[in-house]
C-alpha atoms as a printed R data frame, in Angstrom:
    type eleno elety resid chain resno       x      y       z
1   ATOM     1    CA   UNK     A     1 -14.884 38.561  28.269
2   ATOM     2    CA   UNK     A     2 -11.443 37.392  29.306
3   ATOM     3    CA   UNK     A     3  -8.660 39.463  30.754
4   ATOM     4    CA   UNK     A     4  -6.693 38.778  27.577
5   ATOM     5    CA   UNK     A     5  -9.255 40.490  25.355
6   ATOM     6    CA   UNK     A     6  -9.620 44.295  25.054
7   ATOM     7    CA   UNK     A     7 -12.228 45.779  27.389
8   ATOM     8    CA   UNK     A     8 -13.116 48.465  24.849
9   ATOM     9    CA   UNK     A     9 -15.228 45.984  22.877
10  ATOM    10    CA   UNK     A    10 -18.914 45.999  23.798
11  ATOM    11    CA   UNK     A    11 -21.025 43.687  21.620
12  ATOM    12    CA   UNK     A    12 -23.886 41.280  22.220
13  ATOM    13    CA   UNK     A    13 -22.433 37.795  21.943
14  ATOM    14    CA   UNK     A    14 -25.960 36.324  22.058
15  ATOM    15    CA   UNK     A    15 -27.178 38.296  19.042
16  ATOM    16    CA   UNK     A    16 -28.576 35.726  16.621
17  ATOM    17    CA   UNK     A    17 -28.753 32.877  19.135
18  ATOM    18    CA   UNK     A    18 -31.552 30.462  18.242
19  ATOM    19    CA   UNK     A    19 -32.205 32.166  14.898
20  ATOM    20    CA   UNK     A    20 -31.937 30.903  11.343
21  ATOM    21    CA   UNK     A    21 -32.476 32.370   7.847
22  ATOM    22    CA   UNK     A    22 -36.292 32.161   8.058
23  ATOM    23    CA   UNK     A    23 -36.190 34.837  10.754
24  ATOM    24    CA   UNK     A    24 -35.038 37.217   8.007
25  ATOM    25    CA   UNK     A    25 -37.610 36.414   5.305
26  ATOM    26    CA   UNK     A    26 -36.945 39.192   2.804
27  ATOM    27    CA   UNK     A    27 -33.656 40.163   1.162
28  ATOM    28    CA   UNK     A    28 -34.077 43.648   2.655
29  ATOM    29    CA   UNK     A    29 -34.270 42.127   6.158
30  ATOM    30    CA   UNK     A    30 -31.053 40.235   5.537
31  ATOM    31    CA   UNK     A    31 -29.276 43.297   4.162
32  ATOM    32    CA   UNK     A    32 -30.449 45.538   7.015
33  ATOM    33    CA   UNK     A    33 -28.992 43.106   9.558
34  ATOM    34    CA   UNK     A    34 -25.770 42.744   7.570
35  ATOM    35    CA   UNK     A    35 -25.316 46.514   7.567
36  ATOM    36    CA   UNK     A    36 -25.971 46.721  11.312
37  ATOM    37    CA   UNK     A    37 -23.466 43.973  12.162
38  ATOM    38    CA   UNK     A    38 -20.863 45.283   9.725
39  ATOM    39    CA   UNK     A    39 -21.099 48.797  11.167
40  ATOM    40    CA   UNK     A    40 -20.559 47.472  14.697
41  ATOM    41    CA   UNK     A    41 -17.639 45.437  13.441
42  ATOM    42    CA   UNK     A    42 -15.970 48.481  11.931
43  ATOM    43    CA   UNK     A    43 -16.711 50.751  14.908
44  ATOM    44    CA   UNK     A    44 -16.145 48.441  17.882
45  ATOM    45    CA   UNK     A    45 -12.757 46.992  16.964
46  ATOM    46    CA   UNK     A    46  -9.571 48.985  16.746
47  ATOM    47    CA   UNK     A    47  -7.927 46.726  14.178
48  ATOM    48    CA   UNK     A    48 -10.481 44.588  12.316
49  ATOM    49    CA   UNK     A    49  -9.749 42.561   9.185
50  ATOM    50    CA   UNK     A    50 -11.958 40.938   6.556
51  ATOM    51    CA   UNK     A    51 -11.518 37.291   5.640
52  ATOM    52    CA   UNK     A    52 -11.512 37.007   1.844
53  ATOM    53    CA   UNK     A    53 -11.286 33.705  -0.019
54  ATOM    54    CA   UNK     A    54 -12.373 34.977  -3.421
55  ATOM    55    CA   UNK     A    55 -15.616 33.055  -2.924
56  ATOM    56    CA   UNK     A    56 -19.121 34.482  -3.066
57  ATOM    57    CA   UNK     A    57 -19.740 34.724   0.684
58  ATOM    58    CA   UNK     A    58 -16.557 36.563   1.605
59  ATOM    59    CA   UNK     A    59 -16.860 38.815  -1.449
60  ATOM    60    CA   UNK     A    60 -20.402 39.709  -0.369
61  ATOM    61    CA   UNK     A    61 -19.066 40.568   3.095
62  ATOM    62    CA   UNK     A    62 -16.348 42.684   1.498
63  ATOM    63    CA   UNK     A    63 -19.070 44.537  -0.426
64  ATOM    64    CA   UNK     A    64 -20.961 45.297   2.797
65  ATOM    65    CA   UNK     A    65 -17.746 46.439   4.468
66  ATOM    66    CA   UNK     A    66 -16.918 48.842   1.639
67  ATOM    67    CA   UNK     A    67 -20.480 50.206   1.462
68  ATOM    68    CA   UNK     A    68 -20.781 50.696   5.232
69  ATOM    69    CA   UNK     A    69 -17.321 52.259   5.454
70  ATOM    70    CA   UNK     A    70 -18.237 54.761   2.757
71  ATOM    71    CA   UNK     A    71 -21.640 55.560   4.249
72  ATOM    72    CA   UNK     A    72 -20.373 56.140   7.785
73  ATOM    73    CA   UNK     A    73 -16.938 57.542   6.949
74  ATOM    74    CA   UNK     A    74 -15.047 54.560   8.359
75  ATOM    75    CA   UNK     A    75 -11.817 52.953   7.208
76  ATOM    76    CA   UNK     A    76 -11.896 49.847   5.030
77  ATOM    77    CA   UNK     A    77  -9.790 47.276   6.917
78  ATOM    78    CA   UNK     A    78  -7.226 44.969   5.413
79  ATOM    79    CA   UNK     A    79  -8.378 41.720   3.842
80  ATOM    80    CA   UNK     A    80  -6.775 38.430   4.880
81  ATOM    81    CA   UNK     A    81  -6.385 35.816   2.159
82  ATOM    82    CA   UNK     A    82  -5.223 32.408   3.394
83  ATOM    83    CA   UNK     A    83  -2.878 30.969   0.786
84  ATOM    84    CA   UNK     A    84  -2.887 27.256   1.512
85  ATOM    85    CA   UNK     A    85  -0.808 26.330  -1.587
86  ATOM    86    CA   UNK     A    86  -3.639 24.351  -3.191
87  ATOM    87    CA   UNK     A    87  -5.847 27.064  -4.702
88  ATOM    88    CA   UNK     A    88  -7.183 27.069  -8.225
89  ATOM    89    CA   UNK     A    89  -5.091 29.474 -10.295
90  ATOM    90    CA   UNK     A    90  -8.316 31.316 -11.119
91  ATOM    91    CA   UNK     A    91  -8.814 32.144  -7.439
92  ATOM    92    CA   UNK     A    92  -5.410 33.808  -7.168
93  ATOM    93    CA   UNK     A    93  -6.067 35.743 -10.364
94  ATOM    94    CA   UNK     A    94  -9.496 36.838  -9.154
95  ATOM    95    CA   UNK     A    95  -8.221 38.056  -5.773
96  ATOM    96    CA   UNK     A    96  -5.255 39.881  -7.274
97  ATOM    97    CA   UNK     A    97  -7.432 41.551  -9.918
98  ATOM    98    CA   UNK     A    98 -10.172 42.790  -7.617
99  ATOM    99    CA   UNK     A    99  -7.782 43.778  -4.849
100 ATOM   100    CA   UNK     A   100  -6.206 46.104  -7.399
101 ATOM   101    CA   UNK     A   101  -9.586 47.306  -8.721
102 ATOM   102    CA   UNK     A   102 -10.881 48.073  -5.237
103 ATOM   103    CA   UNK     A   103  -7.558 49.352  -3.863
104 ATOM   104    CA   UNK     A   104  -7.510 46.781  -1.064
105 ATOM   105    CA   UNK     A   105  -4.679 46.044   1.313
106 ATOM   106    CA   UNK     A   106  -4.427 42.245   1.253
107 ATOM   107    CA   UNK     A   107  -2.554 40.253   3.874
108 ATOM   108    CA   UNK     A   108  -1.499 36.874   2.455
109 ATOM   109    CA   UNK     A   109  -1.500 34.423   5.350
110 ATOM   110    CA   UNK     A   110   0.702 31.386   4.723
111 ATOM   111    CA   UNK     A   111   2.244 28.651   6.826
112 ATOM   112    CA   UNK     A   112   5.607 29.307   5.233
113 ATOM   113    CA   UNK     A   113   7.365 26.558   7.174
114 ATOM   114    CA   UNK     A   114   5.134 23.935   5.533
115 ATOM   115    CA   UNK     A   115   5.446 25.685   2.177
116 ATOM   116    CA   UNK     A   116   9.223 25.653   2.354
117 ATOM   117    CA   UNK     A   117   9.234 21.957   3.300
118 ATOM   118    CA   UNK     A   118   6.999 21.162   0.312
119 ATOM   119    CA   UNK     A   119   9.225 23.139  -2.077
120 ATOM   120    CA   UNK     A   120  12.453 21.684  -0.693
121 ATOM   121    CA   UNK     A   121  11.217 18.116  -1.106
122 ATOM   122    CA   UNK     A   122   9.361 18.670  -4.371
123 ATOM   123    CA   UNK     A   123   6.093 17.373  -2.943
124 ATOM   124    CA   UNK     A   124   2.768 17.117  -4.730
125 ATOM   125    CA   UNK     A   125  -0.657 17.132  -3.031
126 ATOM   126    CA   UNK     A   126  -1.120 13.812  -1.273
127 ATOM   127    CA   UNK     A   127   2.585 13.221  -0.631
128 ATOM   128    CA   UNK     A   128   3.629 12.668   2.984
129 ATOM   129    CA   UNK     A   129   5.180 15.389   5.134
130 ATOM   130    CA   UNK     A   130   7.541 14.238   7.876
131 ATOM   131    CA   UNK     A   131   6.439 16.043  11.043
132 ATOM   132    CA   UNK     A   132   9.970 15.985  12.473
133 ATOM   133    CA   UNK     A   133  11.078 18.147   9.542
134 ATOM   134    CA   UNK     A   134   8.785 21.012  10.493
135 ATOM   135    CA   UNK     A   135   9.375 23.867  12.931
136 ATOM   136    CA   UNK     A   136   8.874 23.435  16.665
137 ATOM   137    CA   UNK     A   137   5.775 25.635  16.384
138 ATOM   138    CA   UNK     A   138   4.145 23.347  13.826
139 ATOM   139    CA   UNK     A   139   5.264 20.210  15.664
140 ATOM   140    CA   UNK     A   140   3.640 21.593  18.816
141 ATOM   141    CA   UNK     A   141   0.340 22.079  17.002
142 ATOM   142    CA   UNK     A   142   0.394 18.594  15.487
143 ATOM   143    CA   UNK     A   143   1.528 16.668  18.551
144 ATOM   144    CA   UNK     A   144   0.110 18.670  21.478
145 ATOM   145    CA   UNK     A   145  -2.936 20.508  20.175
146 ATOM   146    CA   UNK     A   146  -4.187 18.017  17.586
147 ATOM   147    CA   UNK     A   147  -2.751 15.063  19.529
148 ATOM   148    CA   UNK     A   148  -1.883 13.440  16.217
149 ATOM   149    CA   UNK     A   149   0.244 10.344  16.781
150 ATOM   150    CA   UNK     A   150   1.556  9.459  13.319
151 ATOM   151    CA   UNK     A   151   5.031 10.441  12.098
152 ATOM   152    CA   UNK     A   152   3.753 11.870   8.810
153 ATOM   153    CA   UNK     A   153   0.615 13.434   7.365
154 ATOM   154    CA   UNK     A   154  -0.459 13.933   3.739
155 ATOM   155    CA   UNK     A   155   0.024 17.286   2.068
156 ATOM   156    CA   UNK     A   156  -3.704 17.769   1.574
157 ATOM   157    CA   UNK     A   157  -5.817 20.711   2.626
158 ATOM   158    CA   UNK     A   158  -9.031 18.853   3.386
159 ATOM   159    CA   UNK     A   159  -7.692 16.663   6.194
160 ATOM   160    CA   UNK     A   160  -7.470 17.181   9.945
161 ATOM   161    CA   UNK     A   161  -3.756 18.024  10.135
162 ATOM   162    CA   UNK     A   162  -3.488 19.606   6.704
163 ATOM   163    CA   UNK     A   163  -6.415 21.959   7.228
164 ATOM   164    CA   UNK     A   164  -5.193 22.988  10.662
165 ATOM   165    CA   UNK     A   165  -1.614 23.749   9.623
166 ATOM   166    CA   UNK     A   166  -2.317 25.230   6.195
167 ATOM   167    CA   UNK     A   167  -5.319 27.344   7.143
168 ATOM   168    CA   UNK     A   168  -5.869 27.762  10.880
169 ATOM   169    CA   UNK     A   169  -2.238 28.110  11.942
170 ATOM   170    CA   UNK     A   170  -1.587 30.414   8.984
171 ATOM   171    CA   UNK     A   171  -4.572 32.564   9.996
172 ATOM   172    CA   UNK     A   172  -3.638 32.678  13.674
173 ATOM   173    CA   UNK     A   173  -0.086 33.674  12.810
174 ATOM   174    CA   UNK     A   174  -1.436 36.559  10.709
175 ATOM   175    CA   UNK     A   175  -3.850 37.665  13.448
176 ATOM   176    CA   UNK     A   176  -1.016 37.774  15.945
177 ATOM   177    CA   UNK     A   177   1.430 39.498  13.611
178 ATOM   178    CA   UNK     A   178  -1.070 42.207  12.649
179 ATOM   179    CA   UNK     A   179  -2.727 42.488  16.091
180 ATOM   180    CA   UNK     A   180  -6.216 41.843  14.695
181 ATOM   181    CA   UNK     A   181  -9.001 42.037  17.278
182 ATOM   182    CA   UNK     A   182 -12.046 41.479  15.042
183 ATOM   183    CA   UNK     A   183 -12.274 39.069  12.099
184 ATOM   184    CA   UNK     A   184 -15.171 39.878   9.761
185 ATOM   185    CA   UNK     A   185 -16.081 36.690   7.929
186 ATOM   186    CA   UNK     A   186 -18.668 35.204   5.554
187 ATOM   187    CA   UNK     A   187 -19.911 32.286   7.639
188 ATOM   188    CA   UNK     A   188 -23.578 31.356   7.091
189 ATOM   189    CA   UNK     A   189 -25.970 29.330   9.237
190 ATOM   190    CA   UNK     A   190 -27.220 27.169   6.388
191 ATOM   191    CA   UNK     A   191 -23.837 26.385   4.852
192 ATOM   192    CA   UNK     A   192 -22.663 23.688   7.230
193 ATOM   193    CA   UNK     A   193 -24.187 22.027  10.296
194 ATOM   194    CA   UNK     A   194 -21.233 22.962  12.500
195 ATOM   195    CA   UNK     A   195 -21.988 26.643  11.844
196 ATOM   196    CA   UNK     A   196 -25.736 26.506  12.550
197 ATOM   197    CA   UNK     A   197 -25.412 27.760  16.148
198 ATOM   198    CA   UNK     A   198 -23.086 30.668  15.428
199 ATOM   199    CA   UNK     A   199 -23.956 34.203  16.566
200 ATOM   200    CA   UNK     A   200 -23.261 37.497  14.841
201 ATOM   201    CA   UNK     A   201 -20.437 38.242  17.287
202 ATOM   202    CA   UNK     A   202 -18.590 35.103  18.289
203 ATOM   203    CA   UNK     A   203 -15.777 35.215  20.878
204 ATOM   204    CA   UNK     A   204 -12.450 33.480  20.332
205 ATOM   205    CA   UNK     A   205 -10.718 34.474  23.570
206 ATOM   206    CA   UNK     A   206  -8.731 31.431  24.711
207 ATOM   207    CA   UNK     A   207  -5.060 32.434  24.351
208 ATOM   208    CA   UNK     A   208  -3.976 28.793  24.473
209 ATOM   209    CA   UNK     A   209  -5.738 28.143  21.154
210 ATOM   210    CA   UNK     A   210  -5.607 31.388  19.165
211 ATOM   211    CA   UNK     A   211  -4.730 35.070  19.515
212 ATOM   212    CA   UNK     A   212  -7.785 36.419  21.375
213 ATOM   213    CA   UNK     A   213 -10.238 38.027  18.953
214 ATOM   214    CA   UNK     A   214 -13.889 38.098  17.949
215 ATOM   215    CA   UNK     A   215 -15.496 36.730  14.804
216 ATOM   216    CA   UNK     A   216 -17.901 39.231  13.272
217 ATOM   217    CA   UNK     A   217 -20.351 37.445  10.949
218 ATOM   218    CA   UNK     A   218 -22.666 39.806   9.034
219 ATOM   219    CA   UNK     A   219 -24.262 37.310   6.618
220 ATOM   220    CA   UNK     A   220 -25.228 34.444   8.935
221 ATOM   221    CA   UNK     A   221 -28.860 35.070   7.968
222 ATOM   222    CA   UNK     A   222 -28.296 34.624   4.222
223 ATOM   223    CA   UNK     A   223 -28.945 31.339   2.475
224 ATOM   224    CA   UNK     A   224 -27.239 30.416  -0.792
225 ATOM   225    CA   UNK     A   225 -30.065 31.750  -2.968
226 ATOM   226    CA   UNK     A   226 -30.087 35.064  -1.099
227 ATOM   227    CA   UNK     A   227 -26.338 35.449  -1.613
228 ATOM   228    CA   UNK     A   228 -26.812 35.219  -5.376
229 ATOM   229    CA   UNK     A   229 -29.828 37.517  -5.249
230 ATOM   230    CA   UNK     A   230 -27.689 40.094  -3.464
231 ATOM   231    CA   UNK     A   231 -24.956 39.722  -6.081
232 ATOM   232    CA   UNK     A   232 -27.131 40.285  -9.139
233 ATOM   233    CA   UNK     A   233 -29.366 42.936  -7.549
234 ATOM   234    CA   UNK     A   234 -26.734 44.906  -5.629
235 ATOM   235    CA   UNK     A   235 -23.083 43.839  -5.670
236 ATOM   236    CA   UNK     A   236 -22.549 43.627  -9.422
237 ATOM   237    CA   UNK     A   237 -24.672 46.660 -10.444
238 ATOM   238    CA   UNK     A   238 -23.079 48.786  -7.695
239 ATOM   239    CA   UNK     A   239 -19.511 47.859  -8.631
240 ATOM   240    CA   UNK     A   240 -19.774 47.538 -12.427
241 ATOM   241    CA   UNK     A   241 -21.166 50.774 -13.957
242 ATOM   242    CA   UNK     A   242 -22.039 49.088 -17.280
243 ATOM   243    CA   UNK     A   243 -24.126 46.356 -15.638
244 ATOM   244    CA   UNK     A   244 -27.931 46.824 -15.591
245 ATOM   245    CA   UNK     A   245 -29.482 47.726 -12.241
246 ATOM   246    CA   UNK     A   246 -32.775 45.928 -12.873
247 ATOM   247    CA   UNK     A   247 -31.801 42.527 -11.493
248 ATOM   248    CA   UNK     A   248 -30.419 41.073 -14.717
249 ATOM   249    CA   UNK     A   249 -29.201 37.489 -14.123
250 ATOM   250    CA   UNK     A   250 -26.811 36.051 -16.728
251 ATOM   251    CA   UNK     A   251 -27.502 32.532 -17.938
252 ATOM   252    CA   UNK     A   252 -23.878 31.807 -18.861
253 ATOM   253    CA   UNK     A   253 -20.484 33.467 -19.202
254 ATOM   254    CA   UNK     A   254 -21.453 34.512 -22.740
255 ATOM   255    CA   UNK     A   255 -24.718 36.096 -21.578
256 ATOM   256    CA   UNK     A   256 -23.216 39.211 -20.012
257 ATOM   257    CA   UNK     A   257 -24.694 42.544 -21.176
258 ATOM   258    CA   UNK     A   258 -23.016 45.560 -22.763
259 ATOM   259    CA   UNK     A   259 -19.975 43.634 -24.023
260 ATOM   260    CA   UNK     A   260 -18.906 42.800 -20.477
261 ATOM   261    CA   UNK     A   261 -16.752 39.731 -19.836
262 ATOM   262    CA   UNK     A   262 -16.108 37.570 -16.786
263 ATOM   263    CA   UNK     A   263 -13.076 39.716 -15.968
264 ATOM   264    CA   UNK     A   264 -15.378 42.724 -15.540
265 ATOM   265    CA   UNK     A   265 -17.624 40.999 -12.979
266 ATOM   266    CA   UNK     A   266 -16.683 40.443  -9.290
267 ATOM   267    CA   UNK     A   267 -17.895 36.833  -9.443
268 ATOM   268    CA   UNK     A   268 -15.315 34.048  -9.564
269 ATOM   269    CA   UNK     A   269 -15.143 32.312 -12.952
270 ATOM   270    CA   UNK     A   270 -15.380 29.000 -11.085
271 ATOM   271    CA   UNK     A   271 -19.024 29.799 -10.316
272 ATOM   272    CA   UNK     A   272 -19.714 30.441 -13.985
273 ATOM   273    CA   UNK     A   273 -18.108 27.031 -14.638
274 ATOM   274    CA   UNK     A   274 -20.511 25.163 -12.346
275 ATOM   275    CA   UNK     A   275 -18.747 25.124  -8.964
276 ATOM   276    CA   UNK     A   276 -20.966 26.036  -6.015
277 ATOM   277    CA   UNK     A   277 -18.375 25.950  -3.244
278 ATOM   278    CA   UNK     A   278 -14.671 26.680  -3.665
279 ATOM   279    CA   UNK     A   279 -12.043 24.677  -1.800
280 ATOM   280    CA   UNK     A   280  -8.717 23.222  -2.832
281 ATOM   281    CA   UNK     A   281  -7.911 22.447  -6.443
282 ATOM   282    CA   UNK     A   282  -7.324 18.768  -5.717
283 ATOM   283    CA   UNK     A   283 -10.470 18.087  -3.702
284 ATOM   284    CA   UNK     A   284 -13.240 20.280  -5.103
285 ATOM   285    CA   UNK     A   285 -15.415 19.370  -8.058
286 ATOM   286    CA   UNK     A   286 -18.062 21.255  -9.981
287 ATOM   287    CA   UNK     A   287 -21.658 20.422  -9.122
288 ATOM   288    CA   UNK     A   288 -23.229 20.890 -12.554
289 ATOM   289    CA   UNK     A   289 -22.337 22.383 -15.915
290 ATOM   290    CA   UNK     A   290 -24.547 25.451 -15.543
291 ATOM   291    CA   UNK     A   291 -23.558 28.459 -13.389
292 ATOM   292    CA   UNK     A   292 -23.890 28.041  -9.634
293 ATOM   293    CA   UNK     A   293 -26.829 30.427  -9.224
294 ATOM   294    CA   UNK     A   294 -28.936 28.536 -11.804
295 ATOM   295    CA   UNK     A   295 -28.576 25.136 -10.139
296 ATOM   296    CA   UNK     A   296 -31.081 23.476  -7.805
297 ATOM   297    CA   UNK     A   297 -30.049 25.384  -4.694
298 ATOM   298    CA   UNK     A   298 -32.847 24.053  -2.484
299 ATOM   299    CA   UNK     A   299 -32.825 20.415  -3.571
300 ATOM   300    CA   UNK     A   300 -29.080 19.772  -3.529
301 ATOM   301    CA   UNK     A   301 -26.226 20.306  -1.076
302 ATOM   302    CA   UNK     A   302 -24.015 23.346  -1.575
303 ATOM   303    CA   UNK     A   303 -20.809 21.735  -0.319
304 ATOM   304    CA   UNK     A   304 -21.305 18.359  -2.017
305 ATOM   305    CA   UNK     A   305 -18.334 19.086  -4.264
306 ATOM   306    CA   UNK     A   306 -16.002 19.506  -1.278
307 ATOM   307    CA   UNK     A   307 -13.947 16.712   0.282
308 ATOM   308    CA   UNK     A   308 -16.265 15.085   2.787
309 ATOM   309    CA   UNK     A   309 -13.573 13.922   5.195
310 ATOM   310    CA   UNK     A   310 -12.997 17.555   6.131
311 ATOM   311    CA   UNK     A   311 -16.732 18.246   6.257
312 ATOM   312    CA   UNK     A   312 -17.127 15.417   8.770
313 ATOM   313    CA   UNK     A   313 -14.381 16.934  10.942
314 ATOM   314    CA   UNK     A   314 -15.763 20.481  10.783
315 ATOM   315    CA   UNK     A   315 -16.837 20.742  14.433
316 ATOM   316    CA   UNK     A   316 -13.406 19.660  15.705
317 ATOM   317    CA   UNK     A   317 -11.652 21.967  13.263
318 ATOM   318    CA   UNK     A   318 -13.759 24.953  14.334
319 ATOM   319    CA   UNK     A   319 -12.966 24.308  17.986
320 ATOM   320    CA   UNK     A   320  -9.328 24.805  17.033
321 ATOM   321    CA   UNK     A   321  -9.950 28.107  15.255
322 ATOM   322    CA   UNK     A   322 -11.047 27.150  11.742
323 ATOM   323    CA   UNK     A   323 -13.603 29.456  10.115
């Protein structure tokens, strides 16, 4: 614990160390741990927030937060959505729709300085951004924190500079502005090698890198298949009254029961369309034609459709505050 972080927080930062999904063999084991971690996250921190991308993992975390808050008479915190200017339109629509349905307070975190530069110069993804044209704050991050030595960088999310400015700096600005002390996120051990050693409560206390806070990670113990099992057995039946509660799993977007449509289901339409992992519009591709949960989840890589240059840089990005 550093002197810059509140002394009212008392959590076990080693909880989950050395573990992986096989230590939670049944879906009930995974859910029990998720509830425990979520409850601590809501009770220990004075001003927590939930990271929400519109993807399956963060939506599952949001479900646990809402269920735990209701069960223990706790407040549902604000959700933080990082708008990096390169989302699929369907992601924006999904977040806006379900934020309204669930009466959520959503904080839209944006690096507005970069956004204004892009608009002013009429840039498209991949076009160069002149670093000297950005604010001193952004120039400091590029030149001093990233130690990037070029004069320009491409307006692309899945690159070292682009990811840091469009996502991490945007997030850190929001955490500071809203005085967030606990970030509840949907990181999983099996999703990416750089996340395999994470713990359920992960400190981010260095004030030279980010506003001091903790990462609260309730679904580390879930693998991709368990996430979808939780959706079709719990999340969807609990949030959509017309959906069967017997574990019904749709085979396509036209296989929804009781005249339901995609708009009625809190599952991004991109997953119905074959995407397994959602990133930027310009650098994410669908894995197969069939819905994500019907694909070969054990024999193929979940993030194969994501830009691999960013995947290769994940450890360095996370050291700088990336999720």
